[in-house]
C-alpha positions as CSV (number, residue, x, y, z in Angstrom):
1,M,-4.5,-10.4,21.2
2,A,-2.6,-12.5,18.6
3,E,1.1,-12.2,18.4
4,Q,2.3,-9.7,15.9
5,K,4.7,-11.1,13.4
6,P,6.3,-9.8,10.2
7,L,4.1,-9.9,7.0
8,Q,4.2,-13.2,5.3
9,A,7.0,-13.2,2.7
10,S,5.1,-15.2,0.0
11,A,2.0,-13.9,-1.6
12,P,-1.2,-15.7,-0.5
13,R,-2.6,-18.0,-3.2
14,H,-5.6,-15.9,-4.1
15,L,-3.4,-13.1,-5.3
16,K,-2.8,-13.4,-9.0
17,H,-0.5,-11.7,-11.6
18,E,0.0,-8.1,-11.0
19,A,-1.3,-8.3,-7.3
20,R,1.1,-11.1,-6.6
21,S,4.0,-9.1,-8.0
22,M,3.1,-6.0,-6.1
23,Y,2.8,-8.0,-2.9
24,E,6.2,-9.6,-3.3
25,R,7.8,-6.1,-4.0
26,L,6.3,-4.5,-1.1
27,V,6.7,-7.1,1.6
28,P,10.4,-6.8,2.0
29,I,10.2,-3.0,2.3
30,L,7.4,-3.2,4.7
31,N,8.8,-5.8,6.8
32,A,12.2,-3.9,6.9
33,R,10.4,-1.0,8.6
34,G,8.6,-3.1,11.0
35,T,5.1,-3.5,9.6
36,T,3.4,-6.5,11.2
37,N,0.8,-9.1,10.2
38,V,-1.8,-6.9,11.6
39,S,-1.7,-5.1,8.3
40,Q,-1.9,-8.2,6.1
41,S,-5.5,-7.6,4.9
42,I,-4.7,-4.0,4.1
43,L,-1.6,-5.0,2.0
44,E,-3.7,-7.7,0.2
45,Q,-6.4,-5.1,-0.5
46,Y,-4.0,-2.7,-1.8
47,C,-2.5,-5.3,-4.2
48,M,-5.8,-6.4,-5.4
49,S,-6.8,-2.8,-6.1
50,Y,-3.6,-2.4,-8.1
51,R,-4.5,-5.4,-10.2
52,I,-8.0,-4.0,-10.7
53,S,-6.5,-0.6,-11.8
54,R,-4.2,-2.3,-14.3
55,L,-6.9,-4.4,-15.9
56,A,-9.3,-1.4,-16.1
57,Y,-6.6,0.7,-17.7
58,Q,-5.7,-2.1,-20.2
59,D,-9.3,-2.2,-21.2
60,I,-9.5,1.6,-21.5
61,E,-6.4,1.5,-23.8
62,E,-8.1,-1.2,-26.0
63,Q,-11.6,0.0,-26.0
64,G,-11.2,3.9,-25.5
65,L,-12.7,6.1,-23.0
66,V,-16.0,6.3,-25.0
67,N,-17.8,3.8,-27.1
68,D,-17.7,5.4,-30.4
69,A,-21.1,3.6,-31.4
70,T,-23.1,4.7,-28.3
71,G,-21.3,7.7,-27.0
72,K,-21.3,6.2,-23.6
73,K,-18.3,6.2,-21.3
74,N,-16.4,3.0,-20.9
75,P,-17.5,1.6,-17.4
76,N,-13.9,0.7,-16.8
77,V,-13.1,4.4,-16.4
78,A,-15.1,4.4,-13.3
79,T,-13.6,1.1,-12.2
80,Y,-10.0,2.6,-12.7
81,E,-10.9,5.8,-10.9
82,N,-12.3,3.9,-7.9
83,A,-9.2,1.4,-7.8
84,V,-6.8,4.5,-7.7
85,K,-8.7,5.9,-4.9
86,N,-8.5,2.7,-2.9
87,I,-4.8,2.4,-3.7
88,R,-4.2,6.0,-2.3
89,A,-6.1,5.3,0.9
90,L,-4.7,1.9,1.5
91,G,-1.1,3.1,0.5
92,N,-1.6,5.8,3.1
93,D,-2.6,3.4,5.7
94,L,0.6,1.3,4.9
95,G,2.8,4.4,5.1
96,L,3.6,4.4,1.4
97,S,2.6,7.9,0.5
98,P,4.6,10.9,0.9
99,A,2.3,12.4,3.3
100,S,2.1,9.4,5.5
101,Q,5.8,9.1,5.5
102,V,6.1,12.9,6.8
103,A,3.6,11.9,9.5
104,I,5.8,9.0,10.5
105,Q,8.8,11.4,10.6
106,K,7.0,13.9,12.7
107,L,6.2,11.1,15.1
108,I,9.9,10.2,15.4
109,I,10.8,13.9,15.9
110,E,8.2,14.2,18.5
111,S,9.7,11.2,20.4
112,D,13.1,13.1,20.5
113,N,11.7,14.6,23.8
114,D,11.4,11.1,25.1
115,D,14.3,10.4,27.5
116,E,14.3,6.7,26.5
117,N,15.0,7.6,22.9
118,E,17.3,10.6,23.3
119,S,20.5,8.8,22.5
120,L,19.1,7.0,19.6
121,S,19.8,8.1,16.0
122,F,17.1,8.8,13.6
123,K,17.6,5.4,11.9
124,E,17.6,3.6,15.1
125,R,14.3,5.4,16.1
126,V,12.6,4.3,12.7
127,D,13.9,0.8,13.1
128,N,12.2,0.7,16.6
129,M,8.9,1.8,15.3
130,K,6.2,-0.8,14.6
131,F,3.6,-0.1,11.9
């Protein structure tokens, strides 16, 4: 198995605009809590989905939800909805959602019964966890 290292600090070259900005905002947070390079592709997908959602939303704002001439729904509505679903799922995998944060806290609380961690504070337990 490859050595687990922190996530790379700089965004990969293929991430552009909003995806790059999101990557560079999240990496310090994720690295601080011990997320490793095993999650690199999930983070990249999260950032790409974020950019897709922004582009689709921008088009919806400019073109509207429905084409007035044809009465058909703007195809970017579906693109936006799918991107948001991906963001939720990937964010959950990265521990970015409230539900996943609660699950992490439950794991930490359950580890209270572990003799090895008994003397550690909550913060020290979190710092020792790897995601």
